[in-house]
N, C-alpha and C positions, 0 to 999 in steps of 0.2 A: 461572562458570556455576553451580557448586554453592555459592552463597552464601546460600541460603534467601530470596532476594528474587525477586519476580515480574518477569518480562520481558514486554515488549509490542512488537509490530511492527504496522505498518499501511501501507496504500497507498490512494491516492485519485487520481481524475482531476479536473483543473481546467483551465478555459480560461485562457490567458494573453493571447489576443487575440480580439476579436469585432468584427463590423462596427459601424462608428460608427452610433449612433442605434438599435441593435437592442434596447437595454434588457436584454440577456443579461448576467447577473452573471459576473464572473471569479472566482467562488468555486468550491469543489469541487462536482461534481455526481454523484459516485459514490464511496463509501468502504467499506473493509472493514478489520478488524483482528482479531488474535488475541493471546492471552497464554498463558503457561505458567509453571510453578513446580516446582522440584525441591527438596523439603523436607529430604532426607537427604543431606548432603554425604558423598561417598566419594572421598577423594583418589586411590584406586587404580583407579577406574572409568573415568577419562578423561573427555573432554567428550562429552556426549550429542549426537547429531545427529538432528534431526527435520525432516521436510518438511511444510510447511503451504502449502496452495494458496489463493490469493485468487480469487474469482470475482465480478467486478463486472459488473453489467448495468444499463443505463439506456436508456430510450427518450426522446428529446428531439425536440420540434418546433421547428426553428430557421428563422428567415428566411434567405433566400438571402444569400450572402456568403462571405467567407473567415474561417476559424476556425483557431486554433492551440490545442492542448491539451497539457498536461504530465501525466506520470505521476509522482506524488510519493510517496516512501516514507520511513518513519521507524522508529526503534527506540529503546527506552529501558528503564530498570530503576528500580525503586522503591528509591532510596537505596543502590544497590549501588556498591561501589568495585572489584569484580572485573571484569576485561575479559570481553567476550563478542562473538562474531561473528554477524552476520546478513548473509546474501547474498540479494540479490533477483535472480532470473533464472536460467534454465537453458535447455536445448535445447527445452523444451516450452512456452515462453512465446510468446504472440501477442496482438495486439490486432486485433479485427475491427470495422470500421466500415462500416455499410451506410447509404448515402444514397439516399433515395427522393424525387424531385422531386414537389411537390404542385401 
């Protein structure tokens, strides 16, 4: 963690299944990311712990049908060889989907 390299984490929503003929792409439709950097290594300080919250919001007009979406997460570092942990999720996570028939 204290290797002087930037760290990055991100999350996105993406459809994995859409109704046939809907022309809705199966690419991501909402994404968010953050990065951090600890420039001063201190072997006695332990690993820093920080909480970052993603807040994704998107309004979509979709034709009637069945949809499946995935929550995709990633993490990485710029050229680092030092291990680091990223955890996605805790007791306060939720996804709220509101469907309004047109």
